[in-house]
mmCIF file of the protein (N, C-alpha, C, O) and its ligand, coordinates in Angstrom:
data_MODEL
# 
_entry.id   MODEL 
# 
loop_
_entity.id 
_entity.type 
_entity.pdbx_number_of_molecules 
1 polymer     1 
2 non-polymer 1 
# 
_entity_poly.entity_id                      1 
_entity_poly.type                           'polypeptide(L)' 
_entity_poly.nstd_linkage                   no 
_entity_poly.nstd_monomer                   no 
_entity_poly.pdbx_seq_one_letter_code       
;(UNK)(UNK)(UNK)(UNK)(UNK)(UNK)(UNK)(UNK)(UNK)(UNK)(UNK)(UNK)(UNK)(UNK)(UNK)(UNK)
(UNK)(UNK)(UNK)(UNK)(UNK)(UNK)(UNK)(UNK)(UNK)(UNK)(UNK)(UNK)(UNK)(UNK)(UNK)(UNK)
(UNK)(UNK)(UNK)(UNK)(UNK)(UNK)(UNK)(UNK)(UNK)(UNK)(UNK)(UNK)(UNK)(UNK)(UNK)(UNK)
(UNK)(UNK)(UNK)(UNK)(UNK)(UNK)(UNK)
;
_entity_poly.pdbx_seq_one_letter_code_can   XXXXXXXXXXXXXXXXXXXXXXXXXXXXXXXXXXXXXXXXXXXXXXXXXXXXXXX 
_entity_poly.pdbx_strand_id                 A 
# 
loop_
_entity_poly_seq.entity_id 
_entity_poly_seq.num 
_entity_poly_seq.mon_id 
_entity_poly_seq.hetero 
1 1  UNK n 
1 2  UNK n 
1 3  UNK n 
1 4  UNK n 
1 5  UNK n 
1 6  UNK n 
1 7  UNK n 
1 8  UNK n 
1 9  UNK n 
1 10 UNK n 
1 11 UNK n 
1 12 UNK n 
1 13 UNK n 
1 14 UNK n 
1 15 UNK n 
1 16 UNK n 
1 17 UNK n 
1 18 UNK n 
1 19 UNK n 
1 20 UNK n 
1 21 UNK n 
1 22 UNK n 
1 23 UNK n 
1 24 UNK n 
1 25 UNK n 
1 26 UNK n 
1 27 UNK n 
1 28 UNK n 
1 29 UNK n 
1 30 UNK n 
1 31 UNK n 
1 32 UNK n 
1 33 UNK n 
1 34 UNK n 
1 35 UNK n 
1 36 UNK n 
1 37 UNK n 
1 38 UNK n 
1 39 UNK n 
1 40 UNK n 
1 41 UNK n 
1 42 UNK n 
1 43 UNK n 
1 44 UNK n 
1 45 UNK n 
1 46 UNK n 
1 47 UNK n 
1 48 UNK n 
1 49 UNK n 
1 50 UNK n 
1 51 UNK n 
1 52 UNK n 
1 53 UNK n 
1 54 UNK n 
1 55 UNK n 
# 
loop_
_struct_asym.id 
_struct_asym.entity_id 
A 1 
B 2 
# 
loop_
_chem_comp.id 
_chem_comp.type 
_chem_comp.mon_nstd_flag 
UNK 'L-peptide linking' . 
ZN  non-polymer         . 
# 
_pdbx_entity_nonpoly.entity_id   2 
_pdbx_entity_nonpoly.name        ? 
_pdbx_entity_nonpoly.comp_id     ZN 
# 
_pdbx_nonpoly_scheme.asym_id         B 
_pdbx_nonpoly_scheme.entity_id       2 
_pdbx_nonpoly_scheme.mon_id          ZN 
_pdbx_nonpoly_scheme.ndb_seq_num     1 
_pdbx_nonpoly_scheme.pdb_seq_num     101 
_pdbx_nonpoly_scheme.auth_seq_num    101 
_pdbx_nonpoly_scheme.pdb_mon_id      ZN 
_pdbx_nonpoly_scheme.auth_mon_id     ZN 
_pdbx_nonpoly_scheme.pdb_strand_id   A 
_pdbx_nonpoly_scheme.pdb_ins_code    . 
# 
loop_
_atom_site.group_PDB 
_atom_site.id 
_atom_site.type_symbol 
_atom_site.label_atom_id 
_atom_site.label_alt_id 
_atom_site.label_comp_id 
_atom_site.label_asym_id 
_atom_site.label_entity_id 
_atom_site.label_seq_id 
_atom_site.pdbx_PDB_ins_code 
_atom_site.Cartn_x 
_atom_site.Cartn_y 
_atom_site.Cartn_z 
_atom_site.occupancy 
_atom_site.B_iso_or_equiv 
_atom_site.pdbx_formal_charge 
_atom_site.auth_seq_id 
_atom_site.auth_comp_id 
_atom_site.auth_asym_id 
_atom_site.auth_atom_id 
_atom_site.pdbx_PDB_model_num 
ATOM   1   N  N  . UNK A 1 1  ? 24.406 -10.494 -10.723 1.00 0.00 ? 1   UNK A N  1 
ATOM   2   C  CA . UNK A 1 1  ? 23.644 -9.868  -9.644  1.00 0.00 ? 1   UNK A CA 1 
ATOM   3   C  C  . UNK A 1 1  ? 22.166 -10.241 -9.740  1.00 0.00 ? 1   UNK A C  1 
ATOM   4   O  O  . UNK A 1 1  ? 21.655 -10.500 -10.830 1.00 0.00 ? 1   UNK A O  1 
ATOM   5   N  N  . UNK A 1 2  ? 21.502 -10.266 -8.624  1.00 0.00 ? 2   UNK A N  1 
ATOM   6   C  CA . UNK A 1 2  ? 20.079 -10.590 -8.607  1.00 0.00 ? 2   UNK A CA 1 
ATOM   7   C  C  . UNK A 1 2  ? 19.250 -9.457  -9.168  1.00 0.00 ? 2   UNK A C  1 
ATOM   8   O  O  . UNK A 1 2  ? 19.742 -8.357  -9.419  1.00 0.00 ? 2   UNK A O  1 
ATOM   9   N  N  . UNK A 1 3  ? 17.995 -9.755  -9.355  1.00 0.00 ? 3   UNK A N  1 
ATOM   10  C  CA . UNK A 1 3  ? 17.106 -8.727  -9.892  1.00 0.00 ? 3   UNK A CA 1 
ATOM   11  C  C  . UNK A 1 3  ? 16.845 -7.639  -8.853  1.00 0.00 ? 3   UNK A C  1 
ATOM   12  O  O  . UNK A 1 3  ? 16.899 -7.871  -7.646  1.00 0.00 ? 3   UNK A O  1 
ATOM   13  N  N  . UNK A 1 4  ? 16.568 -6.478  -9.354  1.00 0.00 ? 4   UNK A N  1 
ATOM   14  C  CA . UNK A 1 4  ? 16.275 -5.370  -8.464  1.00 0.00 ? 4   UNK A CA 1 
ATOM   15  C  C  . UNK A 1 4  ? 14.881 -5.535  -7.871  1.00 0.00 ? 4   UNK A C  1 
ATOM   16  O  O  . UNK A 1 4  ? 13.926 -5.894  -8.559  1.00 0.00 ? 4   UNK A O  1 
ATOM   17  N  N  . UNK A 1 5  ? 14.800 -5.268  -6.604  1.00 0.00 ? 5   UNK A N  1 
ATOM   18  C  CA . UNK A 1 5  ? 13.500 -5.361  -5.953  1.00 0.00 ? 5   UNK A CA 1 
ATOM   19  C  C  . UNK A 1 5  ? 12.972 -3.969  -5.661  1.00 0.00 ? 5   UNK A C  1 
ATOM   20  O  O  . UNK A 1 5  ? 13.728 -3.022  -5.447  1.00 0.00 ? 5   UNK A O  1 
ATOM   21  N  N  . UNK A 1 6  ? 11.664 -3.877  -5.660  1.00 0.00 ? 6   UNK A N  1 
ATOM   22  C  CA . UNK A 1 6  ? 11.049 -2.591  -5.368  1.00 0.00 ? 6   UNK A CA 1 
ATOM   23  C  C  . UNK A 1 6  ? 10.396 -2.625  -4.004  1.00 0.00 ? 6   UNK A C  1 
ATOM   24  O  O  . UNK A 1 6  ? 9.896  -3.657  -3.557  1.00 0.00 ? 6   UNK A O  1 
ATOM   25  N  N  . UNK A 1 7  ? 10.411 -1.498  -3.364  1.00 0.00 ? 7   UNK A N  1 
ATOM   26  C  CA . UNK A 1 7  ? 9.742  -1.351  -2.081  1.00 0.00 ? 7   UNK A CA 1 
ATOM   27  C  C  . UNK A 1 7  ? 8.234  -1.466  -2.305  1.00 0.00 ? 7   UNK A C  1 
ATOM   28  O  O  . UNK A 1 7  ? 7.687  -0.835  -3.209  1.00 0.00 ? 7   UNK A O  1 
ATOM   29  N  N  . UNK A 1 8  ? 7.566  -2.275  -1.479  1.00 0.00 ? 8   UNK A N  1 
ATOM   30  C  CA . UNK A 1 8  ? 6.131  -2.495  -1.675  1.00 0.00 ? 8   UNK A CA 1 
ATOM   31  C  C  . UNK A 1 8  ? 5.311  -1.268  -1.283  1.00 0.00 ? 8   UNK A C  1 
ATOM   32  O  O  . UNK A 1 8  ? 4.125  -1.190  -1.604  1.00 0.00 ? 8   UNK A O  1 
ATOM   33  N  N  . UNK A 1 9  ? 5.916  -0.332  -0.607  1.00 0.00 ? 9   UNK A N  1 
ATOM   34  C  CA . UNK A 1 9  ? 5.179  0.852   -0.161  1.00 0.00 ? 9   UNK A CA 1 
ATOM   35  C  C  . UNK A 1 9  ? 5.395  2.034   -1.104  1.00 0.00 ? 9   UNK A C  1 
ATOM   36  O  O  . UNK A 1 9  ? 4.429  2.613   -1.601  1.00 0.00 ? 9   UNK A O  1 
ATOM   37  N  N  . UNK A 1 10 ? 6.625  2.387   -1.345  1.00 0.00 ? 10  UNK A N  1 
ATOM   38  C  CA . UNK A 1 10 ? 6.880  3.578   -2.159  1.00 0.00 ? 10  UNK A CA 1 
ATOM   39  C  C  . UNK A 1 10 ? 7.290  3.233   -3.594  1.00 0.00 ? 10  UNK A C  1 
ATOM   40  O  O  . UNK A 1 10 ? 7.416  4.115   -4.444  1.00 0.00 ? 10  UNK A O  1 
ATOM   41  N  N  . UNK A 1 11 ? 7.493  1.949   -3.847  1.00 0.00 ? 11  UNK A N  1 
ATOM   42  C  CA . UNK A 1 11 ? 7.783  1.481   -5.194  1.00 0.00 ? 11  UNK A CA 1 
ATOM   43  C  C  . UNK A 1 11 ? 9.148  1.912   -5.735  1.00 0.00 ? 11  UNK A C  1 
ATOM   44  O  O  . UNK A 1 11 ? 9.403  1.838   -6.937  1.00 0.00 ? 11  UNK A O  1 
ATOM   45  N  N  . UNK A 1 12 ? 10.000 2.352   -4.851  1.00 0.00 ? 12  UNK A N  1 
ATOM   46  C  CA . UNK A 1 12 ? 11.356 2.702   -5.253  1.00 0.00 ? 12  UNK A CA 1 
ATOM   47  C  C  . UNK A 1 12 ? 12.208 1.435   -5.347  1.00 0.00 ? 12  UNK A C  1 
ATOM   48  O  O  . UNK A 1 12 ? 11.958 0.453   -4.648  1.00 0.00 ? 12  UNK A O  1 
ATOM   49  N  N  . UNK A 1 13 ? 13.192 1.471   -6.201  1.00 0.00 ? 13  UNK A N  1 
ATOM   50  C  CA . UNK A 1 13 ? 14.155 0.369   -6.236  1.00 0.00 ? 13  UNK A CA 1 
ATOM   51  C  C  . UNK A 1 13 ? 14.894 0.351   -4.902  1.00 0.00 ? 13  UNK A C  1 
ATOM   52  O  O  . UNK A 1 13 ? 15.389 1.373   -4.427  1.00 0.00 ? 13  UNK A O  1 
ATOM   53  N  N  . UNK A 1 14 ? 14.951 -0.833  -4.319  1.00 0.00 ? 14  UNK A N  1 
ATOM   54  C  CA . UNK A 1 14 ? 15.557 -0.958  -3.006  1.00 0.00 ? 14  UNK A CA 1 
ATOM   55  C  C  . UNK A 1 14 ? 17.011 -1.379  -3.131  1.00 0.00 ? 14  UNK A C  1 
ATOM   56  O  O  . UNK A 1 14 ? 17.326 -2.385  -3.766  1.00 0.00 ? 14  UNK A O  1 
ATOM   57  N  N  . UNK A 1 15 ? 17.873 -0.618  -2.533  1.00 0.00 ? 15  UNK A N  1 
ATOM   58  C  CA . UNK A 1 15 ? 19.284 -0.970  -2.510  1.00 0.00 ? 15  UNK A CA 1 
ATOM   59  C  C  . UNK A 1 15 ? 19.544 -1.984  -1.422  1.00 0.00 ? 15  UNK A C  1 
ATOM   60  O  O  . UNK A 1 15 ? 19.887 -3.134  -1.697  1.00 0.00 ? 15  UNK A O  1 
ATOM   61  N  N  . UNK A 1 16 ? 19.383 -1.563  -0.208  1.00 0.00 ? 16  UNK A N  1 
ATOM   62  C  CA . UNK A 1 16 ? 19.521 -2.475  0.914   1.00 0.00 ? 16  UNK A CA 1 
ATOM   63  C  C  . UNK A 1 16 ? 18.136 -2.870  1.369   1.00 0.00 ? 16  UNK A C  1 
ATOM   64  O  O  . UNK A 1 16 ? 17.348 -2.030  1.803   1.00 0.00 ? 16  UNK A O  1 
ATOM   65  N  N  . UNK A 1 17 ? 17.839 -4.178  1.267   1.00 0.00 ? 17  UNK A N  1 
ATOM   66  C  CA . UNK A 1 17 ? 16.471 -4.644  1.514   1.00 0.00 ? 17  UNK A CA 1 
ATOM   67  C  C  . UNK A 1 17 ? 16.177 -4.836  2.991   1.00 0.00 ? 17  UNK A C  1 
ATOM   68  O  O  . UNK A 1 17 ? 16.997 -5.350  3.752   1.00 0.00 ? 17  UNK A O  1 
ATOM   69  N  N  . UNK A 1 18 ? 14.998 -4.414  3.365   1.00 0.00 ? 18  UNK A N  1 
ATOM   70  C  CA . UNK A 1 18 ? 14.514 -4.659  4.715   1.00 0.00 ? 18  UNK A CA 1 
ATOM   71  C  C  . UNK A 1 18 ? 13.290 -5.556  4.626   1.00 0.00 ? 18  UNK A C  1 
ATOM   72  O  O  . UNK A 1 18 ? 12.452 -5.404  3.736   1.00 0.00 ? 18  UNK A O  1 
ATOM   73  N  N  . UNK A 1 19 ? 13.202 -6.491  5.560   1.00 0.00 ? 19  UNK A N  1 
ATOM   74  C  CA . UNK A 1 19 ? 12.058 -7.376  5.551   1.00 0.00 ? 19  UNK A CA 1 
ATOM   75  C  C  . UNK A 1 19 ? 11.034 -6.909  6.575   1.00 0.00 ? 19  UNK A C  1 
ATOM   76  O  O  . UNK A 1 19 ? 11.369 -6.576  7.712   1.00 0.00 ? 19  UNK A O  1 
ATOM   77  N  N  . UNK A 1 20 ? 9.771  -6.894  6.138   1.00 0.00 ? 20  UNK A N  1 
ATOM   78  C  CA . UNK A 1 20 ? 8.706  -6.467  7.037   1.00 0.00 ? 20  UNK A CA 1 
ATOM   79  C  C  . UNK A 1 20 ? 8.473  -7.522  8.115   1.00 0.00 ? 20  UNK A C  1 
ATOM   80  O  O  . UNK A 1 20 ? 8.600  -8.721  7.866   1.00 0.00 ? 20  UNK A O  1 
ATOM   81  N  N  . UNK A 1 21 ? 8.138  -7.066  9.292   1.00 0.00 ? 21  UNK A N  1 
ATOM   82  C  CA . UNK A 1 21 ? 7.776  -7.981  10.369  1.00 0.00 ? 21  UNK A CA 1 
ATOM   83  C  C  . UNK A 1 21 ? 6.445  -8.649  10.034  1.00 0.00 ? 21  UNK A C  1 
ATOM   84  O  O  . UNK A 1 21 ? 5.608  -8.068  9.344   1.00 0.00 ? 21  UNK A O  1 
ATOM   85  N  N  . UNK A 1 22 ? 6.255  -9.868  10.525  1.00 0.00 ? 22  UNK A N  1 
ATOM   86  C  CA . UNK A 1 22 ? 5.014  -10.600 10.263  1.00 0.00 ? 22  UNK A CA 1 
ATOM   87  C  C  . UNK A 1 22 ? 3.785  -9.807  10.690  1.00 0.00 ? 22  UNK A C  1 
ATOM   88  O  O  . UNK A 1 22 ? 2.782  -9.775  9.976   1.00 0.00 ? 22  UNK A O  1 
ATOM   89  N  N  . UNK A 1 23 ? 3.862  -9.180  11.834  1.00 0.00 ? 23  UNK A N  1 
ATOM   90  C  CA . UNK A 1 23 ? 2.695  -8.476  12.377  1.00 0.00 ? 23  UNK A CA 1 
ATOM   91  C  C  . UNK A 1 23 ? 2.349  -7.201  11.611  1.00 0.00 ? 23  UNK A C  1 
ATOM   92  O  O  . UNK A 1 23 ? 1.307  -6.594  11.860  1.00 0.00 ? 23  UNK A O  1 
ATOM   93  N  N  . UNK A 1 24 ? 3.204  -6.796  10.693  1.00 0.00 ? 24  UNK A N  1 
ATOM   94  C  CA . UNK A 1 24 ? 2.889  -5.612  9.905   1.00 0.00 ? 24  UNK A CA 1 
ATOM   95  C  C  . UNK A 1 24 ? 1.942  -5.940  8.759   1.00 0.00 ? 24  UNK A C  1 
ATOM   96  O  O  . UNK A 1 24 ? 1.397  -5.039  8.120   1.00 0.00 ? 24  UNK A O  1 
ATOM   97  N  N  . UNK A 1 25 ? 1.747  -7.236  8.497   1.00 0.00 ? 25  UNK A N  1 
ATOM   98  C  CA . UNK A 1 25 ? 0.862  -7.671  7.407   1.00 0.00 ? 25  UNK A CA 1 
ATOM   99  C  C  . UNK A 1 25 ? 1.315  -7.112  6.059   1.00 0.00 ? 25  UNK A C  1 
ATOM   100 O  O  . UNK A 1 25 ? 0.499  -6.747  5.213   1.00 0.00 ? 25  UNK A O  1 
ATOM   101 N  N  . UNK A 1 26 ? 2.601  -7.057  5.886   1.00 0.00 ? 26  UNK A N  1 
ATOM   102 C  CA . UNK A 1 26 ? 3.152  -6.602  4.621   1.00 0.00 ? 26  UNK A CA 1 
ATOM   103 C  C  . UNK A 1 26 ? 3.950  -7.747  4.011   1.00 0.00 ? 26  UNK A C  1 
ATOM   104 O  O  . UNK A 1 26 ? 4.809  -8.341  4.662   1.00 0.00 ? 26  UNK A O  1 
ATOM   105 N  N  . UNK A 1 27 ? 3.654  -8.039  2.773   1.00 0.00 ? 27  UNK A N  1 
ATOM   106 C  CA . UNK A 1 27 ? 4.359  -9.103  2.095   1.00 0.00 ? 27  UNK A CA 1 
ATOM   107 C  C  . UNK A 1 27 ? 5.298  -8.499  1.071   1.00 0.00 ? 27  UNK A C  1 
ATOM   108 O  O  . UNK A 1 27 ? 4.859  -7.946  0.062   1.00 0.00 ? 27  UNK A O  1 
ATOM   109 N  N  . UNK A 1 28 ? 6.573  -8.605  1.328   1.00 0.00 ? 28  UNK A N  1 
ATOM   110 C  CA . UNK A 1 28 ? 7.513  -8.070  0.363   1.00 0.00 ? 28  UNK A CA 1 
ATOM   111 C  C  . UNK A 1 28 ? 8.671  -7.329  0.991   1.00 0.00 ? 28  UNK A C  1 
ATOM   112 O  O  . UNK A 1 28 ? 8.958  -7.466  2.180   1.00 0.00 ? 28  UNK A O  1 
ATOM   113 N  N  . UNK A 1 29 ? 9.316  -6.554  0.176   1.00 0.00 ? 29  UNK A N  1 
ATOM   114 C  CA . UNK A 1 29 ? 10.541 -5.878  0.573   1.00 0.00 ? 29  UNK A CA 1 
ATOM   115 C  C  . UNK A 1 29 ? 10.282 -4.401  0.835   1.00 0.00 ? 29  UNK A C  1 
ATOM   116 O  O  . UNK A 1 29 ? 9.516  -3.748  0.127   1.00 0.00 ? 29  UNK A O  1 
ATOM   117 N  N  . UNK A 1 30 ? 10.928 -3.901  1.854   1.00 0.00 ? 30  UNK A N  1 
ATOM   118 C  CA . UNK A 1 30 ? 10.816 -2.483  2.160   1.00 0.00 ? 30  UNK A CA 1 
ATOM   119 C  C  . UNK A 1 30 ? 12.162 -1.799  1.982   1.00 0.00 ? 30  UNK A C  1 
ATOM   120 O  O  . UNK A 1 30 ? 13.210 -2.409  2.196   1.00 0.00 ? 30  UNK A O  1 
ATOM   121 N  N  . UNK A 1 31 ? 12.129 -0.543  1.593   1.00 0.00 ? 31  UNK A N  1 
ATOM   122 C  CA . UNK A 1 31 ? 13.351 0.242   1.609   1.00 0.00 ? 31  UNK A CA 1 
ATOM   123 C  C  . UNK A 1 31 ? 13.587 0.727   3.040   1.00 0.00 ? 31  UNK A C  1 
ATOM   124 O  O  . UNK A 1 31 ? 12.708 0.631   3.896   1.00 0.00 ? 31  UNK A O  1 
ATOM   125 N  N  . UNK A 1 32 ? 14.761 1.236   3.276   1.00 0.00 ? 32  UNK A N  1 
ATOM   126 C  CA . UNK A 1 32 ? 15.108 1.670   4.633   1.00 0.00 ? 32  UNK A CA 1 
ATOM   127 C  C  . UNK A 1 32 ? 14.188 2.744   5.159   1.00 0.00 ? 32  UNK A C  1 
ATOM   128 O  O  . UNK A 1 32 ? 13.860 2.776   6.345   1.00 0.00 ? 32  UNK A O  1 
ATOM   129 N  N  . UNK A 1 33 ? 13.779 3.617   4.274   1.00 0.00 ? 33  UNK A N  1 
ATOM   130 C  CA . UNK A 1 33 ? 12.918 4.734   4.648   1.00 0.00 ? 33  UNK A CA 1 
ATOM   131 C  C  . UNK A 1 33 ? 11.563 4.252   5.149   1.00 0.00 ? 33  UNK A C  1 
ATOM   132 O  O  . UNK A 1 33 ? 11.104 4.662   6.214   1.00 0.00 ? 33  UNK A O  1 
ATOM   133 N  N  . UNK A 1 34 ? 10.932 3.385   4.378   1.00 0.00 ? 34  UNK A N  1 
ATOM   134 C  CA . UNK A 1 34 ? 9.614  2.880   4.747   1.00 0.00 ? 34  UNK A CA 1 
ATOM   135 C  C  . UNK A 1 34 ? 9.709  1.939   5.944   1.00 0.00 ? 34  UNK A C  1 
ATOM   136 O  O  . UNK A 1 34 ? 8.815  1.902   6.790   1.00 0.00 ? 34  UNK A O  1 
ATOM   137 N  N  . UNK A 1 35 ? 10.773 1.201   6.005   1.00 0.00 ? 35  UNK A N  1 
ATOM   138 C  CA . UNK A 1 35 ? 10.975 0.315   7.149   1.00 0.00 ? 35  UNK A CA 1 
ATOM   139 C  C  . UNK A 1 35 ? 11.031 1.141   8.426   1.00 0.00 ? 35  UNK A C  1 
ATOM   140 O  O  . UNK A 1 35 ? 10.392 0.826   9.430   1.00 0.00 ? 35  UNK A O  1 
ATOM   141 N  N  . UNK A 1 36 ? 11.797 2.179   8.353   1.00 0.00 ? 36  UNK A N  1 
ATOM   142 C  CA . UNK A 1 36 ? 11.939 3.068   9.501   1.00 0.00 ? 36  UNK A CA 1 
ATOM   143 C  C  . UNK A 1 36 ? 10.601 3.691   9.883   1.00 0.00 ? 36  UNK A C  1 
ATOM   144 O  O  . UNK A 1 36 ? 10.279 3.831   11.063  1.00 0.00 ? 36  UNK A O  1 
ATOM   145 N  N  . UNK A 1 37 ? 9.829  4.060   8.866   1.00 0.00 ? 37  UNK A N  1 
ATOM   146 C  CA . UNK A 1 37 ? 8.518  4.647   9.089   1.00 0.00 ? 37  UNK A CA 1 
ATOM   147 C  C  . UNK A 1 37 ? 7.589  3.655   9.765   1.00 0.00 ? 37  UNK A C  1 
ATOM   148 O  O  . UNK A 1 37 ? 6.868  3.996   10.703  1.00 0.00 ? 37  UNK A O  1 
ATOM   149 N  N  . UNK A 1 38 ? 7.618  2.423   9.276   1.00 0.00 ? 38  UNK A N  1 
ATOM   150 C  CA . UNK A 1 38 ? 6.772  1.371   9.839   1.00 0.00 ? 38  UNK A CA 1 
ATOM   151 C  C  . UNK A 1 38 ? 7.158  1.080   11.285  1.00 0.00 ? 38  UNK A C  1 
ATOM   152 O  O  . UNK A 1 38 ? 6.294  0.887   12.140  1.00 0.00 ? 38  UNK A O  1 
ATOM   153 N  N  . UNK A 1 39 ? 8.435  1.050   11.544  1.00 0.00 ? 39  UNK A N  1 
ATOM   154 C  CA . UNK A 1 39 ? 8.895  0.821   12.908  1.00 0.00 ? 39  UNK A CA 1 
ATOM   155 C  C  . UNK A 1 39 ? 8.344  1.914   13.817  1.00 0.00 ? 39  UNK A C  1 
ATOM   156 O  O  . UNK A 1 39 ? 7.910  1.656   14.939  1.00 0.00 ? 39  UNK A O  1 
ATOM   157 N  N  . UNK A 1 40 ? 8.374  3.122   13.308  1.00 0.00 ? 40  UNK A N  1 
ATOM   158 C  CA . UNK A 1 40 ? 7.825  4.256   14.057  1.00 0.00 ? 40  UNK A CA 1 
ATOM   159 C  C  . UNK A 1 40 ? 6.341  4.060   14.363  1.00 0.00 ? 40  UNK A C  1 
ATOM   160 O  O  . UNK A 1 40 ? 5.880  4.309   15.477  1.00 0.00 ? 40  UNK A O  1 
ATOM   161 N  N  . UNK A 1 41 ? 5.602  3.605   13.338  1.00 0.00 ? 41  UNK A N  1 
ATOM   162 C  CA . UNK A 1 41 ? 4.157  3.421   13.491  1.00 0.00 ? 41  UNK A CA 1 
ATOM   163 C  C  . UNK A 1 41 ? 3.823  2.317   14.481  1.00 0.00 ? 41  UNK A C  1 
ATOM   164 O  O  . UNK A 1 41 ? 2.912  2.444   15.299  1.00 0.00 ? 41  UNK A O  1 
ATOM   165 N  N  . UNK A 1 42 ? 4.577  1.239   14.387  1.00 0.00 ? 42  UNK A N  1 
ATOM   166 C  CA . UNK A 1 42 ? 4.214  0.052   15.148  1.00 0.00 ? 42  UNK A CA 1 
ATOM   167 C  C  . UNK A 1 42 ? 4.836  -0.008  16.528  1.00 0.00 ? 42  UNK A C  1 
ATOM   168 O  O  . UNK A 1 42 ? 4.294  -0.631  17.441  1.00 0.00 ? 42  UNK A O  1 
ATOM   169 N  N  . UNK A 1 43 ? 5.974  0.640   16.670  1.00 0.00 ? 43  UNK A N  1 
ATOM   170 C  CA . UNK A 1 43 ? 6.642  0.582   17.966  1.00 0.00 ? 43  UNK A CA 1 
ATOM   171 C  C  . UNK A 1 43 ? 7.032  1.975   18.426  1.00 0.00 ? 43  UNK A C  1 
ATOM   172 O  O  . UNK A 1 43 ? 8.216  2.277   18.578  1.00 0.00 ? 43  UNK A O  1 
ATOM   173 N  N  . UNK A 1 44 ? 6.035  2.822   18.647  1.00 0.00 ? 44  UNK A N  1 
ATOM   174 C  CA . UNK A 1 44 ? 6.350  4.199   19.022  1.00 0.00 ? 44  UNK A CA 1 
ATOM   175 C  C  . UNK A 1 44 ? 7.113  4.252   20.346  1.00 0.00 ? 44  UNK A C  1 
ATOM   176 O  O  . UNK A 1 44 ? 6.705  3.664   21.347  1.00 0.00 ? 44  UNK A O  1 
ATOM   177 N  N  . UNK A 1 45 ? 8.198  4.951   20.316  1.00 0.00 ? 45  UNK A N  1 
ATOM   178 C  CA . UNK A 1 45 ? 8.912  5.224   21.556  1.00 0.00 ? 45  UNK A CA 1 
ATOM   179 C  C  . UNK A 1 45 ? 9.836  4.142   22.057  1.00 0.00 ? 45  UNK A C  1 
ATOM   180 O  O  . UNK A 1 45 ? 10.635 4.380   22.963  1.00 0.00 ? 45  UNK A O  1 
ATOM   181 N  N  . UNK A 1 46 ? 9.743  2.946   21.478  1.00 0.00 ? 46  UNK A N  1 
ATOM   182 C  CA . UNK A 1 46 ? 10.564 1.877   22.037  1.00 0.00 ? 46  UNK A CA 1 
ATOM   183 C  C  . UNK A 1 46 ? 11.429 1.186   20.994  1.00 0.00 ? 46  UNK A C  1 
ATOM   184 O  O  . UNK A 1 46 ? 11.807 0.026   21.152  1.00 0.00 ? 46  UNK A O  1 
ATOM   185 N  N  . UNK A 1 47 ? 11.724 1.886   19.969  1.00 0.00 ? 47  UNK A N  1 
ATOM   186 C  CA . UNK A 1 47 ? 12.494 1.263   18.902  1.00 0.00 ? 47  UNK A CA 1 
ATOM   187 C  C  . UNK A 1 47 ? 13.846 1.936   18.721  1.00 0.00 ? 47  UNK A C  1 
ATOM   188 O  O  . UNK A 1 47 ? 14.110 3.023   19.235  1.00 0.00 ? 47  UNK A O  1 
ATOM   189 N  N  . UNK A 1 48 ? 14.655 1.266   17.997  1.00 0.00 ? 48  UNK A N  1 
ATOM   190 C  CA . UNK A 1 48 ? 15.919 1.846   17.586  1.00 0.00 ? 48  UNK A CA 1 
ATOM   191 C  C  . UNK A 1 48 ? 15.771 2.277   16.135  1.00 0.00 ? 48  UNK A C  1 
ATOM   192 O  O  . UNK A 1 48 ? 15.469 1.456   15.269  1.00 0.00 ? 48  UNK A O  1 
ATOM   193 N  N  . UNK A 1 49 ? 15.978 3.532   15.872  1.00 0.00 ? 49  UNK A N  1 
ATOM   194 C  CA . UNK A 1 49 ? 15.811 4.028   14.515  1.00 0.00 ? 49  UNK A CA 1 
ATOM   195 C  C  . UNK A 1 49 ? 16.931 3.530   13.623  1.00 0.00 ? 49  UNK A C  1 
ATOM   196 O  O  . UNK A 1 49 ? 18.095 3.475   14.021  1.00 0.00 ? 49  UNK A O  1 
ATOM   197 N  N  . UNK A 1 50 ? 16.550 3.171   12.410  1.00 0.00 ? 50  UNK A N  1 
ATOM   198 C  CA . UNK A 1 50 ? 17.554 2.844   11.409  1.00 0.00 ? 50  UNK A CA 1 
ATOM   199 C  C  . UNK A 1 50 ? 17.473 3.866   10.298  1.00 0.00 ? 50  UNK A C  1 
ATOM   200 O  O  . UNK A 1 50 ? 16.413 4.438   10.042  1.00 0.00 ? 50  UNK A O  1 
ATOM   201 N  N  . UNK A 1 51 ? 18.562 4.088   9.657   1.00 0.00 ? 51  UNK A N  1 
ATOM   202 C  CA . UNK A 1 51 ? 18.606 5.012   8.526   1.00 0.00 ? 51  UNK A CA 1 
ATOM   203 C  C  . UNK A 1 51 ? 18.027 6.384   8.847   1.00 0.00 ? 51  UNK A C  1 
ATOM   204 O  O  . UNK A 1 51 ? 17.322 6.982   8.034   1.00 0.00 ? 51  UNK A O  1 
ATOM   205 N  N  . UNK A 1 52 ? 18.327 6.858   10.012  1.00 0.00 ? 52  UNK A N  1 
ATOM   206 C  CA . UNK A 1 52 ? 17.860 8.171   10.404  1.00 0.00 ? 52  UNK A CA 1 
ATOM   207 C  C  . UNK A 1 52 ? 18.247 9.243   9.398   1.00 0.00 ? 52  UNK A C  1 
ATOM   208 O  O  . UNK A 1 52 ? 17.531 10.229  9.223   1.00 0.00 ? 52  UNK A O  1 
ATOM   209 N  N  . UNK A 1 53 ? 19.376 9.047   8.743   1.00 0.00 ? 53  UNK A N  1 
ATOM   210 C  CA . UNK A 1 53 ? 19.864 10.030  7.805   1.00 0.00 ? 53  UNK A CA 1 
ATOM   211 C  C  . UNK A 1 53 ? 18.986 10.136  6.559   1.00 0.00 ? 53  UNK A C  1 
ATOM   212 O  O  . UNK A 1 53 ? 19.138 11.070  5.771   1.00 0.00 ? 53  UNK A O  1 
ATOM   213 N  N  . UNK A 1 54 ? 18.065 9.182   6.376   1.00 0.00 ? 54  UNK A N  1 
ATOM   214 C  CA . UNK A 1 54 ? 17.190 9.217   5.204   1.00 0.00 ? 54  UNK A CA 1 
ATOM   215 C  C  . UNK A 1 54 ? 15.960 10.078  5.410   1.00 0.00 ? 54  UNK A C  1 
ATOM   216 O  O  . UNK A 1 54 ? 15.226 10.357  4.462   1.00 0.00 ? 54  UNK A O  1 
ATOM   217 N  N  . UNK A 1 55 ? 15.738 10.488  6.615   1.00 0.00 ? 55  UNK A N  1 
ATOM   218 C  CA . UNK A 1 55 ? 14.544 11.300  6.897   1.00 0.00 ? 55  UNK A CA 1 
ATOM   219 C  C  . UNK A 1 55 ? 14.587 12.622  6.157   1.00 0.00 ? 55  UNK A C  1 
ATOM   220 O  O  . UNK A 1 55 ? 13.665 13.427  6.278   1.00 0.00 ? 55  UNK A O  1 
HETATM 221 ZN ZN . ZN  B 2 .  ? 9.876  2.514   0.443   1.00 0.00 2 101 ZN  A ZN 1 
# 
């Protein structure tokens, strides 16, 4: 298995990796929770929520 990656925002070990969009200016891997949060910040009202159950 590959090495464990950490979320660049919350520093948690990421199980299922999410990649940040280029326009977010984030380099690295996000966990589902932070990804969802970022989507909320950057695309208010017009996004499809992922991992809603993690809220
Ligand atoms: Zn995170």
